[in-house]
N, C-alpha and C positions, 0 to 999 in steps of 0.2 A: 465503149465498154459493153453495151448491150449486145452488140453483134458478136463479140468474142464470147460472152457468156452463153448466148444461145447456141453457139457452135460446140460448147462443152457439154451442154445438157444431154444430147443423144448418147454420148459416150458414158455419162454418169447413169442415165436411165437404163442403158443396156447392162451395165455392170450391176446395178441394183436388181434388175429382174433375174439375172443369172444367179447372183448371190442368194436371193430370197428362196428361189426354188432349190438350190443346192443345200442351203441350210436345213430346210425341212427334211429333205431326203437323208442328209448326213445324220441328223439328230435321231430320226427313226431307226436307221440302220445301226447307229452306234449302240443303241439299247438292245437291238436284236443280236448283234455280234459281240457285245461287251468289249468293244475296242476303245482304248484310251486315245489312240491316235485319231480315230474317227470322231470321237467326242471333242477332241481339241480342234479338229478341223471344222466341226459344226459351230463351235464357239467363234472360231476365226471367221466363218462365213456370216454369222450373226453380227459380229463387229463390223465387217465390211458393209453389210446391208444398212446398218444404222449410220455408218459413215457416209454412204451415198445420200441418205436423207439430210444429214447435216450439211453436206456440200450444196445440195439444192437450196436449203434454207439460206446458206451464205450467199448464194448467187442472187436470190430474190431480195434479200435484205440489202445487198450492195447496190441495188437499182434505185433505192430511195433517193429523192431529190434533196439537195442541200437545204439546211435550215440555219437559223441564227446561231445555234449551238455548234453545228457542224458545217461551217461555210464551205469546206472543200468536199463535202459529200460523204458517202458511206462505203466507198469502194473497198476500203480496208476490211470490211466485214468478212469478206471471203477468206482473207488471210487468218483472221481470228478463228473462224470455224474450221479451217484446215488444220490449225494448231490443235484445236480440241479433238479433231479426228486422230491425230498422232497420239495424244494422251489416251484416248479411248482404245486405240489399237494395242497400246502397251498394257493398259490395266485390264481390259476385258479379254484380250487375246493372249498376249505373251505370259502374263502372270498365271492365268488359269491353266494354260497348256503345260507350263512347267510344273505347277502344283499337281495336276492330274497325272503327269508322267512320272513324277517322283512317287506318288501314291501307288501307281501301277507297278513300278519297279520294286518297291518294298512289299507289295502284296500282289504278286503275279497270279494271273488266272488265265485259263485257256479261253481262246475266242470261240464263238459259236457262229454257225451259218456264214462261214468265211466267204463263200461264193458271193453273197450280197455285198460284202465289203469291197471286193474287187470290182464288182459291177458298178457300184456307186462311185468309187474312186476313178474309174476309167471314164464314166459319164461326166463326172465333175471336171476332170482334166480337159475334156473336149469343150465343155461349156465355158470354163475359165479361160481356155485357150482362145476361144472366139472373142471374149471380152478383152483379153490382153491384146489381140491383134487389132481390134478396133482402136484401142488407145495408142498402140504402137504406130498405126497408120497415120493417126492425127499428129503424133510427134514427128514422124518422118516428113510430113508436109511442111512443118514449121521449122525444123532444125536446120534445114538447108545444108550448108557444108560442114556444120558442126557435128562432132561425135555425140552420141546420145547422152553420155554422162556429162559432157561439157554443156549440152543443152539443158539438162536437168539442173545444173548448178546455176545457170544464168536465167532460167525460165521464170517468168513473173506470173504464170498461170498456176497457182498453187493447187487448184482443183485437178488439173491434168496430171501434175506430179503425183498427187495422192492416188488417183485412180490407177495410174500406170504402175506405181510401186506396189499397191495392194494386189493388183492382178498378178504381178510378177511373183510376189511372196506366196500368193495362193497356189500358183502353178508349182513352185518349188516345194511347198509344204505337202501338196497332194502327191507329188512324185516321191517324196521321202516316205510318206505314209504307205504308199503302194509297195515300195521296195522293202521296207522293214517288215510289213505284214507278210509279204512273200517269203522273206528270209526266216521269219518266225515259223511259218508253216514247213519250211524245208528243214531247218535245224532243230525245231522243237524248243528253242530258247524263249520262254514266255516273257522275259524282260524286254525283248526287242520292241514290242508294241509301246511300252512305257518310254523307252529311249527315243522312239520316233516322236512321241508327244513332247518330250523335253527339247528335242532338236527343233521341232516346229515352233515351240515357244521362244527359243533363242533366236530363230530366224525372224519372228515377229518383233522381238525386242530390237534387233538391229535395224529393221525397216522403220519401226516407230522412232528410233533415235535419229535416223537420217531425215525422216519427214519433219520431226520436231525441230531439228537444226535448221533445215531449209526454210520452213514456214516462220520460225522465230526470227530469222534474219529479215524476211520480208515484212514481218509484223512490226519490227522496231524501226524499219525504214532503210531500204536498200536504194542505191542509186539506179538510174535507168541504165539500159544496155549501153556499154561504152561505144558501140558502133553507131547507135542513134545519136549520142552526144557529138561524135565526130561529124556526122552529117549535118547536125544543127549548126555546129561551128563553121562549117563551110558555107552555110546560108548567110552567116553574119559577115562574111568577107565583103568589104566595101571600101572605097576610097575615103569615106567619111569616118571609118573606124581605124584608129591607130593600132589598137590592141584589144584582143579579147582577154580581159583580166582573169575571169574564170566563168565557168558554167557549172552550177551546182544543180543536181536533180534529186528528186524524191519520188520513188514509185509508190503512189498512194494505193493503187489497185492494179489488177492485170492490164487494164487499158486506161489508166489514169495517172498522168505524170505531171509533176509540178517542177517548174524551172525557175531558178534564180540566176540572172546573168548580169555581170558587170563589164561595161565597155569603156574604153578610153577613146574619146572622140577627138577629131581634128579641132585644135583650139580656136580656129577661125570660125567654127560654126556657132550660131546663136541658139539660144534656148528653144525658140519655136521650131527651128530646123531640126534640132535634136529630138524634140517631141514627135514631130512628124515622121522622122526616121524610125524611132522606136515603134510607133504605131504600125508602120509599114512592115517592119521586121516581125512583129508579133503576128500580124495577119498572114505573113508568108509562112511562118513556122506552123501556125494552126492549120493552114490549108495543106501543107505538106505532110504534117503529122497530126491527124485529128485526135489521137489519144493524148496529146499534150494539152491538158485542160487549163492549167494555170501558168502564166508567164509573167515574170517580174524582171524588167530590164532597167538597170540603174547606171547612169553615167558616173564615171569616177576618174581619178588620176592614178596611174600605176605607180606604186612605191615598192621597190624591191624588198622582199622579205615580209611584206604585209599582205594578208589575204582578206 
């Protein structure tokens, strides 16, 4: 677990640094230009910056050792804080952006010092693009033959999903702000700046919903990757085993899996033989898959229709 979390920290810290700098610049220029789209983007960057802090908190809290009250450890902490990030993104980002956009549409006013708005937006796109590419490269290394959306659906690293989706939303939001401010300067329609803010808020709401759904699923207990379960099942193939009745798994954290296995053994085996076999299989699974932390193998008799 620690190794995987450490590998996520550089991605998160890079995103944090970029968002913090961008937030300060956007905030200052939004007041100079009186742009609602830029103010919405500033709030978006602030939410993203706070989100990176929460993810770091989740990573370090997940490293705590098990205790009597939490015998399986604290690896689920990261899923909890990722869920909080989704809520924060919606409340602090989407709601404010939509509110500010509606206010600007109903009370349109001309932007000032537009040059600075364009300069900041282009610089922010470059910075966010660098952060997005860093997260994307990490995903490309891990997704293997899967498509990106398929990987995000089955990915157990909630912090990576959050950073990737936040950076993607930031790039899309910045592009929308740039396009609509440019169109406002060309057409003279003062409501376009407000419309951009509403669209940015809607985009953040969609991303927040996606993140909340994915992290909620992890938080309440998802099964491990089906490919991993198939590989574990192949390790259990042995003349002593008549049938693998079931393998149930629970993803406690990004690199923390709990397994419950029921096996039907050859009836000629005695209890000490079964115990030794179970111990060997547990050791084999742990050595092949170090992130499987808890294994419970139970001998049973297969009865059709009963699980």
